[in-house]
N, C-alpha and C positions, 0 to 999 in steps of 0.2 A: 751064434748070437741070436739068430731068428728063433731057434728052439728055446733059448732062455727067455726071449721076449714072450713067446707063446705060453711058457710055464707061468710067468708072472701074471699074465692076463687071466689064465685059467684059475689061478689062486684067487684073484680079485673076483672072478665070476662066482666061485664057490662061496666066498665070504659074503657076497652082496646080494645074490639072487634071492628073490622072495616070491614064493608061489602066490598066485592070486585066485586060487580055486574057491576060497571061502570069502572072497571080497563081496560086500553087500552090493546089491544092484543100485544103479544110479537113480535118483529120484526122478519122477516123471516131470517132463517140462510143462510149463504153463505159459499163458500169454498175458500181455498187458503190463502196465507199469504198476508197481506197488512198492510202498516203503515198509520194510520189515521192522517189526518191533523186537525180534530176536534174531540173532545170527549165530550159527554154531561156531564154537571155538575150535582152535587147532586140534584139541583133544577129542572133538566130537561131542562134547557135552553142551547142553543148551542152558544159557543163563535164564533166570526167572523172567517171564514175559512181562512187558510193561503194561500198565493199565490201559484199557481200550478207551478211545475217545467216544463221546456220546453219539457221534455221527455213524460210527461203524465199529464192529468188534475187531480186536487185534488179529491180524492174519496169522495163519499157522506158519511154522518155520519152513516147511517144505513148499509153501506157496509163495514165499517172498522172492521177488525177482529184483535184481539190481537194475539201475538205470542203464538202458542200452547205450553203448558208446557211439560216438560220432562215426558216420559211415567210413570216412577216410582212415580211421584208426582200427577198424574191424574188418580184416580181409575175409573173403569168402573161401573158407577152407573145406576141402572135400578129402578127408583122410580115410575113406572107406577101405583103402588098401591095407590099413593097419589092423583090420579086424582079425582078432584071434592070432596075433603075431607077438613075437617078443621084441622088446625095445631096449637097447643099451643106451645109457645116458653118459655121454662123453664128458670129460672134465671141461669146465668153462675156460675159454681161451681168451687171453688178452693179445690182440693183434698189434699193439703198440706199447711202448714203455710208459706212456702218459697214464696218469691215474694210479690208483692203488693196485699193487701186484702181490699183496700178502697172500700166502698160501691158504690161510683159513678163510679169507674173503672168497677166493676162487672156489674152494670146497663148498662154502655156504651156498653159492649160486648154483653149483651143480646139484646139490642136494635139494634145492628148491624145485628144480625140474623133476628130480627123481620122486619126491614126495607126491607131486601131482600125478606123475605117470603111474604110481602104484594104485591110484584111485580111478584110473581110466577104465570105463566099461569096454573100450575097444580092445585093450591089450590082454594078452595071455600072461606075460611076465614082464617085469621091469628089472633091469640090471644096472647097478651103479659101478661103472668102470673105475679102476684105480689110477694112481699117478703114472703108471708106466705107459699110458696111452697119450701123454701130453706132447709127444714128439710130432704128431700129425698137425698139419696146417688145417684150419677150420673149413677150408673150401676144397681140400684134397680128397676127392671122392674115392680114389683108389686106396689111399692110406687108411682112411676111416673105415672103408668097407672091409679091408684086410683085418683090421682090429675087430670089427664086428663078427667076421667069419670065425676068427680064432676064439672069440667069446661065445660063439654059437647063438648069435642074435640075428634076427632077420632084418632089423632096422636099427639105425644109430641116430640119436638126437644130439646135435652139436650146438651149443650156445657160445657166442663170442661177442667181443666189444672192440671198437677201434676209435681212436680220437678223431674228431672232425670239427674243425673250427674251435668254438668255445664249448662244444659238447662232445658227446660220444654216440656213435652209431652202435646200437645193440641189435643183434640179429640171432635168429634160431632157424635151423633147417634140419630136416630128417633125411638121412641117406638110406637108399635101398641097397642092402649088402649084396644081394644076388646080381643086380644089374649095375652096381657101382655108379649110381647116379643119385641126384637129389630127388626125393619123392615129389611128384608133381603137386603144386599148390601147397607145399609144406614150408616154404621159406617166407619169413616175415622179418621186418626190421623197423626200428623206431629210433629217433634222435632224442636223447635226454641231455639236459643242460648240465647235469652233474653226474659224477661217477660214485656217489655214495652207495654203500652196500645196501641200505634199506630201499633205496630207489630201484636199484637193479634187481633185487630180489622180488620186489612188488611187480616190476615189469615182467620178470620171468614167469611168475605165477599167472599173470593175466594171459600171456601168450600161450603157456602150456595148458591152461584150463580150456581155452577156446580150441586149440589144436587137438587136444586129446579128449574133448567132449566131457569135461568134468564140470559139474555145477559148482561154481565158486562165487562167493560174495563177501564183501567187507562193508564197512560203514565209514562215511565221512561225517564228522561232527561239525556243525556250523551253529555258532551262538549268534543268532540275529535277533536283537531285542525289539524290533519294530515289525508290526504286522504288514506294513506296506512294502517291506523288503522282499524282492523276489530273488531266488537263489538259482544260479546256473552252474552246472557241472559240465565241463568240456563244451561250453556254449549250448547246453541243452537245459531247458527249464526243468527244475526238480520240484516234485510235489512237496507241499508244506503241511505239517500237522499242527504247526504253531505251538509246539513244545520247545523248550529251551534246555539244552541244545537240540537242534534237529539231527536225527540220525538217518542219513540218506544212504540207501544201499547202492553199491557200485561193484563192478568187477575189480579184481585186484589190478593194481597198476599205479601209475603216477597221473594224477588228475588235476585239472585246472579249475579253481573255484573263484567265482566272482558273485557280487550281489548288485542289484539295481533298484532304484526308487524312481518310478516314472521314467524320464529320459536320462537321468543321471546314473552312471555306472561306476563301479570300482575297478581298480586294476586287478589282475589275476594273481592268485596265490597257488603254488604247486604243492600238493601233498601226496605222500605215498600211502597206499592202502594194501595190507596183506590179506591173504585168504583167511576168512574167519576172524579178522582183526578189525581195527578201526584206526583212523587217522588221528593225529593230534588235533585239538579243537581249533577251529578258525573263528575268530571273533570279528563280527561285522558291526560297525557303529556309524552313526551319522553325526557330523560336526555341525556347529552353528552356521557355517558358511555353505553347507550342503555337500561337503566331502563325504566319501564313503570308504574310509581306510579299512583294510583287512589286516589283522594281526594274528600270528600264530602263538599258541600257548607257550611254546618254548622260548619265544622272545620276551615273554612277560615274567619269566622266572617265578611262577607260582602266583602271580597277581592277576588282576582282572582290569580290563579297560573301563573307563568311565562310561556311564549309560549314554545312549544317544540323546541328542537334543533336537528340539523343533527348529526348523529353518524359517526365519521371517523373510520371505521373499518379497522384494519391493514391487509395488503396483505400478502400472503404466501411467497412472495419473500424476504421480510425483515428478518424474522426469519431464512429462509434457507441460506440467504447470511451471516448472523452472524455465523451460524453453519460452513459454509465453511471456513470463515476467522479463526475461532477457530482451525479447522483441519489444516489449513495452518501453524499456529503458532506452533502447536504441531509437525508437520512434519519438520519444520525448526529447532526446538530445537533438535530433534533426529538426523537430518542430521548433524548438527554442532558437536554433541557428537561423531558420527561415524567418522567424518573427523578428529577430534582431536585424537581419538583412533588409527586411521590408521597412523597418523603422529608419534605418540608415538612408535608404533611397528617398524616402519621403522628406527627411531632413535636408538632404542635398537639394532637392527640387524647391523646397520652400525658401532656402537660403538664396538661390539664384533668382527667385521671383522677387524677394525683398530688394535685391540689388538692381534688377533690370526692370521691374514693374510688370513684366509679362513672363509667361512660361515659354521657354525655348523648346525646340523640337526634342532635344535630348532630355529636357525635364519631363516632357509628356511621356517619353519612353520609360524613364525611371519610375514615374508614378504608376504606369501600367505593370511594370515588373514588380513594384512594391505590392500592388494589389494581389498579383498571383502568388507572391511569396507569403503574404498574410493568409491567403486561403489555404495554401499547403500547410502552413504552420498550425492553423486552427484544426485542420483535419488530423494531422499527426498527433497533436496534443490530446484531442478527444480519443483517438484510436489507442494512444498509450494508456489512457485511463481505463478503457475497456479491456485491453489486453492484460494490464496489471491486475484488474479485478478477477478476470477469468483464471489467470495463472495462480493467484493466491487461493482461489477456491479449490482448484485441482490439486495444488501442492499440499495444502494444510487441512482442508475440510474432509477429504476422502481418505 
């Protein structure tokens, strides 16, 4: 049985091995952020470059760099041990029954790793292993190394996914065949909220490009129709050319997009970007109430959202004016009550004087209270007039 297994792997090796002696050298690295006007397609052909802005000429294709990813998403990989070695690409493994398990889906993910491996300047050869290797568990170093040894590969790359909560943990690791262990610093993983093939393939390309030192870039299209909108990719500020849509260079993967205007910000939208490709367009608009909804092109079914509108933000003077007018009404009400109370006290004292011919002690006290109430009433009524005037000016004049 073991001999039959080795024969099947050997046949797969012979059919899939591709020599890399004639592979073009990787382009030289450059530094700094830049937004590319052109990105090579999967076939290697360059589309016609876009017209340069007056501020600066369009960058050359080999100088265009994607936005760097957030630190937590980009592990520090040191795969110098892969230099001039052969790498077998193991079939993509589903570690749980959840999600799609279609054979074509799994083969597509494996070939995604393989296509990047073929372009790696580190490797001597890249080999696409066949279905007969799917019996190994993705963390079984002995089994995977045994398959690699029979296929005459020095290293084996294994990609896998497992359900976790509402998402999937996607991981990739490289095994050293000779030492039957995971190559140091070669294992990375990420949690995705979906198990869509396009998302997983984009993730696979991003991980493989970084691990195998292949220069990869794709584009995110953002249709932001206001110049005061700032665009963030994975919580990093993206440069704007103020063309519509913006074409923002990024590494392959699943990226989070949001926009902000001042202190207001939108919710995030996740988009998948393939190597040499571009995301579906993300439309950013502003509503009359200041909202910043993001809409994917696929949700519009060929249509376009309405243009952004200006926000008429209320000034501080209006609510303050209304507050003063309310205080004036309250003061007026209390003033009228105090005036009526003063008048009542005076009437009682005068009535007692008419009956008795003199003011009694209680009458004298009532007259003093009436005087105080009248004073308070006058102050409150005058204050209410002043407050009402000031409130009206703030609420309606400004």
